[in-house]
C-alpha positions in Angstrom: -63.0 95.7 -59.9 -64.0 92.0 -58.8 -65.3 91.8 -55.2 -64.5 88.9 -52.9 -66.4 86.7 -50.2 -65.8 88.5 -46.9 -65.1 86.5 -43.7 -68.8 87.3 -42.3 -70.6 86.8 -45.9 -68.6 83.4 -46.1 -70.8 82.6 -42.2 -73.5 83.6 -43.3 -73.7 81.4 -46.6 -72.5 78.4 -44.8 -75.6 79.4 -42.2 -78.0 79.8 -45.2 -77.1 76.3 -46.4 -78.2 74.6 -43.1 -78.7 71.5 -43.1 -78.8 71.3 -47.3 -74.9 70.7 -46.5 -72.8 68.4 -44.4 -69.8 69.6 -42.5 -68.1 67.1 -43.2 -65.4 65.4 -41.3 -62.0 66.1 -40.7 -59.4 63.9 -39.7 -55.6 63.0 -39.4 -54.3 60.2 -40.8 -51.9 58.2 -39.9 -50.5 55.0 -41.5 -47.3 53.7 -41.4 -47.9 52.5 -45.4 -48.2 56.4 -46.1 -45.9 58.0 -43.8 -43.2 57.6 -45.8 -44.7 58.8 -48.5 -45.4 62.6 -47.1 -43.1 65.2 -46.8 -40.6 64.4 -43.8 -42.4 65.8 -40.0 -45.3 66.8 -41.3 -48.9 65.8 -40.4 -51.4 65.3 -43.3 -55.3 66.1 -42.3 -58.1 65.6 -45.0 -61.0 67.7 -45.1 -63.0 64.7 -47.0 -65.4 66.4 -48.7 -66.1 63.0 -50.9 -69.2 62.4 -47.8 -70.6 65.5 -48.6 -74.3 65.2 -50.2 -74.0 63.9 -53.5 -70.7 62.8 -53.2 -68.3 66.5 -54.0 -68.5 69.8 -52.6 -70.9 71.0 -55.8 -73.9 71.6 -53.8 -72.2 74.4 -51.9 -72.1 76.4 -54.5 -75.0 75.7 -57.1 -76.7 75.3 -53.6 -75.7 80.0 -52.8 -76.3 80.2 -56.3 -80.2 79.1 -56.9 -81.0 80.2 -53.1 -80.5 83.9 -54.7 -82.8 82.9 -57.8 -86.2 85.1 -57.9 -89.6 82.3 -57.2 -90.1 82.8 -60.9 -87.0 82.4 -61.8 -86.8 78.9 -59.9 -90.0 77.7 -61.3 -88.7 78.4 -65.0 -85.7 75.9 -63.7 -82.0 75.9 -63.8 -79.4 74.6 -66.4 -75.4 73.5 -66.6 -72.5 72.4 -67.9 -70.4 69.1 -66.3 -68.6 66.2 -66.8 -70.8 64.8 -63.3 -70.7 66.3 -59.6 -71.8 70.1 -60.8 -74.9 68.0 -62.9 -75.6 65.7 -59.5 -76.0 69.0 -58.0 -78.1 70.9 -59.5 -80.0 68.2 -59.5 -79.9 67.7 -56.1 -80.4 71.2 -55.3 -83.6 71.9 -57.8 -84.9 69.1 -55.8 -84.3 70.7 -52.8 -85.3 73.9 -53.9 -88.8 72.7 -55.5 -87.4 73.6 -59.4 -85.8 71.5 -62.0 -82.7 70.9 -63.7 -81.8 70.6 -67.5 -77.4 69.7 -66.9 -75.0 68.9 -70.9 -73.1 66.6 -70.0 -70.4 65.4 -72.5 -71.0 61.5 -73.9 -67.6 60.1 -72.3 -69.3 61.2 -68.8 -68.8 58.4 -66.8 -72.6 56.3 -66.9 -72.8 56.1 -63.0 -73.2 59.7 -62.3 -75.5 60.4 -65.3 -77.5 57.9 -63.5 -77.3 59.8 -60.3 -78.8 63.3 -62.3 -81.6 61.2 -63.3 -82.1 59.3 -60.1 -82.6 63.4 -58.5 -85.1 64.3 -61.3 -82.7 66.0 -63.7 -83.2 65.9 -68.0 -80.1 64.9 -69.1 -78.6 66.3 -72.9 -75.6 64.4 -73.8 -73.1 65.7 -76.1 -69.8 65.0 -78.1 -67.1 67.9 -76.4 -66.9 70.2 -73.1 -67.0 73.1 -75.5 -70.3 72.2 -77.5 -72.0 71.0 -73.9 -71.3 75.2 -73.1 -73.0 75.8 -76.5 -76.2 74.0 -75.4 -76.8 75.3 -71.9 -76.4 78.7 -73.5 -79.6 77.8 -75.9 -81.0 76.1 -73.4 -81.2 79.1 -71.3 -82.2 81.2 -74.3 -84.8 79.6 -75.5 -86.2 77.9 -72.2 -86.0 80.4 -69.7 -83.6 78.4 -67.0 -81.2 80.5 -65.1 -77.3 78.9 -66.6 -76.0 77.8 -63.1 -71.9 77.7 -64.1 -70.1 74.9 -62.9 -67.2 77.4 -61.1 -67.4 81.2 -62.2 -69.0 83.8 -59.9 -69.0 85.2 -57.1 -72.3 83.2 -55.4 -70.2 80.0 -56.7 -67.0 81.2 -54.7 -69.2 82.1 -51.3 -70.3 79.1 -51.4 -67.5 76.8 -51.8 -65.6 78.9 -49.3 -67.4 77.3 -46.3 -65.0 74.2 -47.1 -62.5 77.1 -46.2 -63.7 78.0 -42.9 -65.1 74.8 -42.1 -61.3 73.4 -42.6 -59.8 75.6 -40.4 -62.9 75.6 -37.4 -62.2 72.0 -37.6 -58.6 71.6 -36.8 -58.2 74.4 -35.3 -61.2 72.7 -32.4 -58.1 69.9 -32.0 -55.2 72.5 -31.9 -54.2 72.6 -35.4 -53.3 75.6 -37.1 -53.0 74.5 -40.8 -49.1 75.7 -42.4 -50.1 74.8 -45.7 -54.2 73.4 -47.5 -53.7 71.9 -50.6 -56.6 72.4 -53.2 -57.0 70.7 -57.0 -59.0 72.9 -59.3 -61.4 71.9 -62.3 -61.7 75.8 -63.0 -60.6 77.6 -59.9 -64.8 77.8 -58.2 -63.6 75.6 -55.4 -59.7 76.9 -55.0 -60.7 79.8 -54.8 -63.2 80.0 -52.6 -61.6 77.4 -50.1 -58.0 80.4 -50.6 -60.2 83.1 -49.9 -61.7 81.3 -46.5 -58.2 79.5 -45.5 -55.9 83.3 -45.9 -58.7 85.5 -44.2 -58.7 83.2 -41.3 -55.1 82.0 -41.3 -52.9 84.9 -43.5 -49.3 83.0 -42.7 -51.6 79.7 -44.3 -50.2 78.4 -48.2 -52.2 77.5 -50.5 -51.6 75.3 -53.4 -53.5 74.7 -55.9 -53.0 71.4 -57.7 -54.0 70.2 -61.3 -53.6 67.5 -63.6 -51.2 68.1 -66.6 -53.9 67.2 -69.1 -56.3 69.9 -68.0 -53.4 72.7 -66.8 -55.7 75.8 -67.1 -55.8 77.8 -64.1 -51.3 76.8 -64.5 -51.6 78.6 -67.5 -53.3 81.8 -66.3 -51.1 81.8 -63.5 -47.9 81.6 -66.3 -50.0 84.2 -68.3 -51.2 86.9 -65.7 -54.3 86.2 -67.7 -57.6 83.9 -67.8 -56.7 81.2 -70.2 -58.5 77.9 -71.8 -57.0 74.0 -73.1 -58.1 73.1 -76.6 -58.7 69.5 -75.5 -59.1 67.9 -71.5 -56.6 64.7 -71.5 -56.9 63.5 -67.9 -58.3 60.3 -65.6 -59.8 63.3 -63.8 -62.8 64.6 -65.8 -63.8 66.3 -63.0 -61.2 69.0 -63.0 -61.5 68.9 -66.9 -62.3 72.3 -67.4 -62.2 73.6 -70.9 -61.0 77.2 -69.8 -60.1 79.9 -66.6 -62.7 82.5 -66.3 -62.3 86.1 -65.3 -64.0 86.0 -61.5 -62.3 82.5 -60.2 -59.4 83.3 -62.3 -58.8 86.7 -59.6 -59.4 85.3 -57.1 -57.0 82.2 -57.0 -54.3 85.0 -58.3 -55.9 87.3 -55.2 -54.5 84.2 -52.4 -53.3 81.4 -54.0 -49.3 81.1 -53.7 -48.8 78.4 -56.1 -50.2 76.0 -58.7 -48.2 73.0 -59.2 -48.7 70.3 -61.4 -49.7 66.2 -61.3 -49.8 63.6 -64.1 -52.3 60.9 -64.6 -50.1 58.1 -63.0 -49.6 59.7 -60.1 -53.0 60.5 -59.6 -53.9 56.9 -60.1 -51.3 56.4 -57.1 -52.6 58.7 -54.4 -55.8 56.9 -55.1 -54.3 53.5 -54.9 -52.5 55.5 -51.0 -56.2 56.7 -50.2 -57.8 53.8 -50.4 -54.9 51.8 -48.1 -54.3 54.5 -46.0 -57.6 56.0 -45.6 -59.9 53.4 -46.8 -61.6 55.9 -48.6 -62.5 55.0 -52.4 -62.7 58.5 -54.4 -62.5 59.4 -58.3 -59.6 60.8 -59.6 -59.8 64.2 -59.2 -60.6 64.0 -54.7 -56.5 62.1 -54.8 -55.0 65.0 -57.0 -54.5 67.0 -54.0 -52.5 64.4 -52.2 -50.8 63.4 -55.3 -49.1 67.0 -55.1 -48.1 66.4 -51.2 -46.2 63.3 -51.9 -44.6 64.5 -55.3 -44.2 68.2 -56.2 -45.1 70.3 -53.1 -42.9 66.7 -50.7 -39.8 68.9 -49.8 -41.7 72.5 -50.0 -44.1 70.8 -47.1 -41.9 69.3 -45.0 -42.5 70.0 -41.4 -45.9 71.7 -41.6 -49.4 70.8 -40.1 -50.9 70.3 -44.1 -54.8 70.1 -44.8 -55.6 68.8 -48.0 -59.2 69.0 -49.6 -60.7 65.3 -50.8 -63.0 66.5 -53.0 -65.3 63.8 -54.2 -65.9 60.5 -54.5 -68.7 59.8 -57.5 -67.6 56.9 -59.3 -68.5 53.2 -59.5 -67.0 50.3 -59.1 -65.8 49.0 -62.6 -63.8 52.6 -63.4 -62.7 52.6 -60.4 -61.1 49.1 -60.3 -60.2 49.6 -63.8 -58.4 52.8 -62.9 -56.1 51.6 -59.7 -55.4 48.0 -62.3 -53.1 50.2 -64.8 
C-alpha cells in the first residue's frame, strides 16, 4: 500500500527547499494570435517552471531526495539517469549540498545539457540507450557506494514535485482565480503525480490532465492496462519526456489523482513551441510545450469555458536545436 503526500507534508517540503528553488512566475497569457486556438471562452494560465534553477522543475525532486540523505551518503555522492534535466538538477543539488554527482546520459543527449552538467561539477558517463543508462547507474551505485536518485520514481521525488502544484493553486488564487483544470506533461510520472496530488488536495473539483508524446506513451499504456507498462524505444523530439517505463509508485499516484492521459504528436509539440515563442515570448524545449499542444489539440473541446492551468516544465535547449525544431 502506497503512502501519498499530504498537504502539510507538501508545505513543509516547500519550506525546507527554501531559496534553493524559485517560486516561479504564474501569468495569464493573452495574445490575439493565440486566442483563436484556445478552447472557446477559456483563460490560460502559465506556471513558468522553465525559469526554475537549472531551467526545469527537476531540482524540486532531486533536492527533496538528497536533503534526506545522511552526511555519510552525501559524502559518497549520488548517481542518476537522464536525457538532461534530471542530470543537471543532480549536479546543481550536489553542489548546493556539498556532495558530488556522477550522471549517466544517452549519447543522443543534447550537447548543451551535457555541458551544463559538467559546468555544475558533475561527472558525465555517456552510453548508447536509456535502458543501458539505468544499468550503468545501478553499477555505479553498487561499485562506488553512491546513492541512486531516480529521475521520477518515489515518494520524496513526488513530494518535491508536488510543490509545483501547491504554488500554482496558491498563485492563481492570489489573482482571484480558481483553476478548473491543470495540464502537465509526463516524463515518467514524477511531476504529474506530484502536481496532481497537490492540486486535488487543494482544489478537489479541478481536473488534472496528463500529456505524453505519441512516441513515449508509458503512462498512457499503463492507464489502459491498469498496471505499469514500458516501451522498447523512445521515439519523440521531447527527449525530456522519454521515460522507458512507468514505475509502481508514480503509476499509483497518477492513477489516484489524474483524470485522463492524452497523447500529442511531435508536429503538435513543434506548433506549440512556435505558439509559446510568438505569444508568450518563451523559448521552451519540446517537453515544455507539450501541455499547450494538448490544450489547443485533443483537450480543446473539453476545456471550453474553463480556467486552464498549464505547467511549462522546462527550457533547456540550445539555440541551434531550437531553431532547427521550429523550422521542421
